C-alpha positions as CSV (number, residue, x, y, z in Angstrom):
1,M,-34.3,-3.7,28.1
2,S,-34.2,-4.2,24.4
3,K,-31.0,-3.6,22.4
4,N,-31.2,-1.9,19.1
5,H,-29.1,-4.0,16.7
6,R,-28.4,-2.4,13.4
7,S,-26.5,-4.0,10.6
8,V,-23.5,-2.0,9.3
9,T,-20.8,-2.8,6.7
10,A,-17.2,-3.3,7.7
11,L,-16.4,0.0,6.2
12,Q,-19.0,1.8,8.2
13,A,-17.8,0.1,11.4
14,A,-14.2,1.1,10.6
15,R,-15.2,4.7,10.0
16,E,-16.9,4.8,13.4
17,S,-13.9,3.6,15.4
18,P,-11.0,6.2,15.5
19,T,-8.3,3.4,15.4
20,L,-10.0,1.5,12.5
21,A,-10.7,4.7,10.7
22,R,-7.0,5.6,10.8
23,L,-6.0,2.2,9.5
24,A,-8.6,2.6,6.7
25,D,-7.2,6.1,5.8
26,L,-3.6,4.7,5.7
27,S,-4.8,1.8,3.4
28,D,-6.5,4.3,1.1
29,E,-3.4,6.5,1.1
30,S,-1.1,3.6,0.3
31,K,-3.3,2.6,-2.7
32,A,-3.3,6.2,-3.9
33,R,0.5,6.3,-3.7
34,L,0.7,3.1,-5.7
35,R,-1.7,4.5,-8.4
36,S,0.5,7.6,-8.5
37,I,3.7,5.8,-9.2
38,G,2.1,3.7,-11.9
39,V,3.6,6.0,-14.5
40,L,7.1,5.0,-13.4
41,I,6.5,1.2,-13.2
42,P,6.9,-0.9,-16.4
43,K,3.5,-2.1,-17.6
44,G,4.6,-5.8,-17.2
45,L,5.3,-5.4,-13.5
46,Q,2.3,-3.4,-12.4
47,N,0.2,-6.4,-11.6
48,S,3.0,-7.8,-9.5
49,I,3.0,-5.0,-7.0
50,Q,0.6,-4.3,-4.1
51,A,0.3,-1.3,-1.8
52,G,1.6,-2.2,1.7
53,P,1.6,-0.5,5.1
54,I,2.6,3.1,5.8
55,E,4.6,3.6,9.0
56,G,5.4,7.2,9.3
57,P,7.8,8.2,6.5
58,V,8.4,4.6,5.5
59,W,6.2,2.9,2.9
60,C,6.2,-0.8,2.0
61,L,5.4,-2.3,-1.3
62,I,4.5,-6.0,-1.5
63,L,6.0,-7.8,-4.5
64,E,5.3,-11.0,-6.3
65,N,8.9,-12.2,-6.7
66,N,12.6,-11.3,-6.4
67,A,12.8,-10.2,-10.1
68,V,10.2,-7.5,-9.4
69,A,12.1,-6.4,-6.3
70,A,15.4,-6.2,-8.3
71,K,13.8,-3.9,-10.9
72,L,12.0,-1.7,-8.2
73,R,15.3,-1.3,-6.3
74,Q,16.6,0.6,-9.4
75,L,13.5,2.8,-9.4
76,I,13.4,3.8,-5.7
77,P,15.1,7.2,-6.1
78,A,12.7,8.2,-8.9
79,I,9.7,6.8,-6.9
80,Q,10.6,8.8,-3.8
81,A,11.1,12.0,-5.8
82,H,7.8,11.5,-7.5
83,L,6.0,10.9,-4.2
84,R,7.6,14.0,-2.7
85,S,6.4,16.0,-5.7
86,K,2.9,14.9,-5.0
87,G,3.1,15.9,-1.3
88,W,3.9,12.6,0.3
89,E,7.0,12.7,2.5
90,V,8.5,9.2,2.0
91,T,12.1,8.8,3.3
92,S,12.3,5.1,2.8
93,I,10.6,2.4,0.7
94,R,10.7,-1.2,1.9
95,L,10.3,-3.9,-0.6
96,K,8.7,-7.1,0.7
97,V,8.5,-10.2,-1.5
98,Q,5.4,-12.2,-0.8
99,M,6.2,-15.8,-0.5
100,S,3.7,-18.0,-2.3
101,S,2.9,-21.5,-0.9
102,P,4.1,-24.4,-3.0
103,A,1.6,-26.1,-5.3
104,A,0.1,-29.2,-3.9
């Protein structure tokens, strides 16, 4: 018996597996949400924020440092209202500061 091996990209493989496809869809949605709220985020902070996981009505943003987190905490009510106006039901936004490793 000969096996037919075909080469596929990681994206193609993800789309063919229901579980991986769901994760890819959530990742795409998280990135779309981040693009959507870009109008609310000060320009100087936009490169310090990454789209994080979506867990039901809870969305996580990954932040570069505590100063970015402090500013975003002030904006959470406006961000949630904006997301709801776009059809995303977000009841909570978690802010997670990504710890960078110390320079060697």
